N, C-alpha and C positions, 0 to 999 in steps of 0.2 A: 365766250362770244364766237359765233360761227365765222369761219374764214371763207370768204368767197374766192372764186377764180380757180384756175387749173394750173397744173405744173407737175413736176416730179421732184421728190426729195430722195436723195441717195444718202443713206446713213451707213457709214463705214465703221466697223468695230473690230474686235478681236477677242478671242477666248483665252488669252493669257491673263486670266483674272475674270471671274464671272461678272463682276460689276460693270465692265465696259458694255457687255452685251445686254445686260439688264437695263441700263440707261438708254441704250439704243431702242430697245423694245418699248420702253416707256414713252419715248417720243413718238414712235410709230403708232402706239395705241392712242395717244392724244390727238394725232393727226387724223386717225380714223373717226374720231368723235367730232372734232372741230373743223376739219378740212376734208370732208368725204370725197370731194372732187379732185383732190391732189393725190397722185400716186406716190406711195411711200415704200421704199425698198430698204431692208436691213441686210447688210452683207458683211460677213467675216472675210475681209479682203485677203488675208494671208492663206486661209483655207481655200478660198476660191482660186487664188493665183498659183498656189503650190500644193495641190491636193495630196501629192505623194510625200512631200516633205513635212507637211503640217503635223501629222500624228507624231512623228519622231521629234520634231522641234518642241511640240507641246509637252511631250513626256520628259524630255531633257530639262525644259524650263521648270516644270513642277518638281521634278526630282532634285534639281539644283537648289531651288529656294528652300526645300524641306531639309536637304542634307547639308547645304553650305549657306545658311542664311547670312552669316557674317560677310561672305564674299559678295552676296547680293547687296548688302548694306554698304559695303565699301564702294562698289561701282556706283550705287545710287548717290552717295555723297560726293564722289569725284566728278559726277556729271550734273550735280544739282544746279550749278551755274554754267552759263555758256562759256566754254573754254576749248582749247585745242583737243583735249582728250574726248570731251563730249561730242564735238563735231566729227571726229574720226569714227567714234563708235556709232553715232547716228547715221553716218554715211553707209554703214553696213546694212541698215534697215531701209535704205532707199533703192535697193536692188530691183524693186518691183515697179520702177517708174514707167517702163514700157507697157507693162500689163495694165497699170493704172490708166495710162493714156488710152489704151484700147477699150477699157471699161467705160471711160467717159464718152468716147466716141460712139460706143454701142448704146449706152443708156440715155445719153443726152439729158442729164438732170438739170433742173433749174437752180439747184443749190446742193452742195455737198456738206453733210454734217459728219464730223468725225468725233467719235467717243473713244478713240484710241490714239495715243500720241504719234505713233510712227506712220499712220495713214495721214495725219495732218502734215507730217514732214514731207511725204511724197507729193501731196497736192501742192504744197508750198513750193517745192522744187519745180513742178510743172508750170506754175504761175511765174516763177522767177525766170524761166527760160522762154516765156512768152507763148507757151503751148496751150494755155487755156486762161480764161478769166472768169470761170465759174466761181461764184461766191463760196468761200470756205468758212464754215462755222465750227469752231472747236469747243466741245463740251468737256470741261475738266471734271473727271468723275471722282475726285478726292477732295478732302478738306485742306488741301495744300497745293503747291505748285512745284514744277520742275522744269528744267530747261527743255526737255523733250516735248513738252506741251506747247512751247512758245516759239512760233515761227513767224517770220516777218510778213508773209503774204496772207495772213489770216484776216478775214473781214470782220469777224465777231468772235469774242471769247465769252463763253457762258460759264459762270463760276458759282460755287455753292454758298459763298458768304461774302459780306462786305470786307472782312479781314483779308481774304484772298484778293479781292478787287484792289484794295489799297496797296498790297504788296506788288501787284502787277503794275500799278501806276508808278510806284517807286522804281521799277525796272525800266521805265520809259515807255510803257505801252499807253497810248492815249485812252483816257477814261471813256470816251464816247464809243469805243469798240469793245468795252467790257460790260456785260450785263449780268447782274447778280439775280439769278432766278431761283437758286437752290439747285441741288443735284436732282435730275429727273428720276421720279419713281412712278410705278404703275398705279393706276386708278384704284385698284383693289385695296391699297393701303390707306385709302381715304374714306372707306365705306364703314357705316355702322353695322354691327353684327348682333345676332341673337346668341348670346354666350351660352344659354342653356342648350340650344341646339348643337352648338359646337362641342360642348363637353360630352354630349351623347354621341356625336359623330366619332370622336376619338376615344370614347370609353374612358373618360377621365373623371376624377372626383372634384367637384367644384369647390370644396372646402380646403383642399390641400394646397400649400404654397407650391407654385408651379414655376419651374426654371427651364427656360429654353436654352439648349447648348448647340451652337452651330459654328462651323468654321468656313463658310463659303461653299460654293458649288463643288469644290474639290475635297471637302471634308478634312481640312487641315488640322482641326482640333481633334485630338485623339486621346491616347492613354495618359497624356500629361495631366489631364484633369481627373479622369475617372478611375485610373488604376492607383488610387490613393486611399490610405486607411482613414483619412479625414472624412471621406464620404460616409463610411459606415459608422464613424464615431459621432456624426452630427446627431444631436439628441432627438430632433423632431423628424417625423416622416416627411419626405419631400416627394414631389411629383416631377420627374425629369423627362423632358422631351429632347431627345438627342438626334440631331441630323448629321449624317455622315456624308452627305452629298453623293458624289460618284464613287466614293471609296467603299466598295462592297466588301473588301477584305476586312476593313476596320469594322464595318457593321456586324459581320458574322463573329468577329473576335469579341466585340463588346457584348453581343447577345450571350455568348458563352460565359464570359467573365462576370457579368452582372446578373446572371440567372437567379442567384440566391440573395440578392441585395434586399435589405429591409425596405428600401424605398420603392415607390411605384415608378417603373421605368418603361418608356416607350422609345424604341430605337427605329429610326426611319432612314431610308436612303435619300436620293434626290427627290424633291417635291416642288411642285409649282404653287403650293398653297402655304407658303411661309407666313403670309398675312394672317391666316386663320390661327396658326400656332402662336404668332406674336400676340394676337388678340386674347388668347387664353393664358398668357404668361404674366408673371409678376416681375420677372427679371430675365434679361437675355445675357448669356455668357458667349462672347463671340470674338472673332478677329475684327479689328477695326477697319474693314473695307469701307470705302466711301459710300457706296450705294446701300449696303446692308445697314449701316449706321443711320443713313438718311431715312430708310424705311422705318427703323426703330424710332427715330425722332418724330416722324409723322404720326406714329401710333403712341407717342409719349411713353415709351417703354424704357425703363431704367436699364443702363448697360454696365456690365462688368467685363472689361476688356482683358484678354489673356494673351500674353506672349506676342505682342505685335512684332511683325517682321521689321528689321532695320530698314528704313526707307520711308515710303509713303504711309505705311501702317503706323509707324511710330509717330509721324507728324500728325496723322489723323487722330491718334489717341491723345496726343497733347492738346489738340484743339478741343476735343470732346470733354476731357477732364477739366480744362480751364473754363469751359462753358457750364460746368456743373451738371452735366447730364450723364456722366459716366465716372467710374473709378477703374483703376488699372491694377492688375496683379502680375508679378513677374514669375511666380512659381505656384505650384499647387497648394502649398501651405498658406501662402498669402491670399490665394484665391478663396479658400474656404474661410479664412478669417474675415475677408471683406464680404463674402456672401452671407455669413452668419450675421454680421453687423447690419447689413441691409435688410435681411429678412426679419430681424428682431427689433428693428426700429422703423415703424411705419412713416415717421416724419422724414427720414432720409429719402425714402421712395417718393413720398409726396412732393418733396422739394425738387427732386430730379425730374419728376413729371411736369412740374410747373416750369422749370427751366427749359425743358424740351418744348413745351408749348410756346415759349417766347422766341425760340430761334428756328424752329422748323418751318419749312415752306411747303405746305401740302400741295399747292398748285404748281410745283416746280416744272413738271413736264409741259403743262399748258402755257406757262410763262415762257419757257424755252421755245415752244412752238411759235409764239408770237414774234420772238426775235428772229427765228428762222424764216418766218413768212415775210418779215420786213426785208431780209436779205434777198429773198426771191424777188420782191418788188423792185429792188435796186439792181437786179441783174440785167444783162444785155442779151441780144439775140445770139443763141449759141451756134447757129449755123455758120457764123463768121469766126468762131472762137479757135478752131483747130487748124493747124497747118500740117502738111504732109510730112512723112518720115524723111523724105529726101531733103527737105528744107533745113533740118537741124542736124544733119550728119556731121557737120563741122564741130558740133558740141561733143567733145570727146567723152565726157562723163556720161552723157545721155546715151551715146552710141553704145558704150560698154554695158550700160544697164539694159538697153534693149536687147543686145546680143545675149546677155545672161538670161533675161526673161524668156526669150524665144527658145533657148536651149533647155529650159525647164518646163 
């Protein structure tokens, strides 16, 4: 349904995990279709606010979760509930409060949509201090929740399932500000395709079992799957589509190591056509990111989840396994056992496809847009929303944040 009226939607995201940005772009795409008169901006806030620090912090983050996943998992669990430790750690990510205020004053959005937990935190702080009353809509991009998503000045929470909605209600969040729309995904994952043309496009054999292997935009799945004797010992010839994301080193390494494999193997770097590869595949082997698995659900593609990170990926995996749309493997031996079982038993795949059809929400991005639009209608005139910097100098925490922001 076409949305009438004008306004501006500011969508704040972050690249510490590709899914946050994918969800943001899905909402922007939906707005372009349903609300063409509404200006929609997607912004990676931390890259915008700290362009010199961002590449270093992003590298440290990715290196950290790959090298020390248990440390990441420990911090995740310690901050899962709202407590003293989570509040102290969360305050470290509120350093951009001054730059956020400048951004809001410059852009004057009708509503702020956050697909990244720490941008939700900063907007919430600004509202707490009375510096803005722009509506805040937080889109939780996982099949789980965490204290860092949940801030008291949020006008609407958008969640992926009724299970998450019920958990938020139990935490004391009013049900009327929680909308279960599904996790937003791009329109291309909803479209019908000519499979014959796609097989020709990628030079693939339509009769071979096709397995898509991907680990998110950063290519976190690597040799743990493919440097295994089980691959060559599998009795039938497979067609493997391997996505390495931005990990060019891994792509070159796999091309060399798998050059003489008996299987038909296509190795790709980052691509914006994951929907086409999913359409060609019988199974996807992946990390259980919220957006990637929502895309697979929309395409009713059975999932084999490999080595989820401690934290939200582990929670996502549990939700998907319980829903009967995925199985999980903890190591390469178990992975090939489960893969063999799935490929050799069509009834397993059929049942998983059926289950996916029951829980997926193909129109999630458009449903989310409807919630966002309603928040826009509830907004006030923003020319009266901001106060000058002099007015809040007495707030010590804000003043420190502003000083830090200006020095960077």
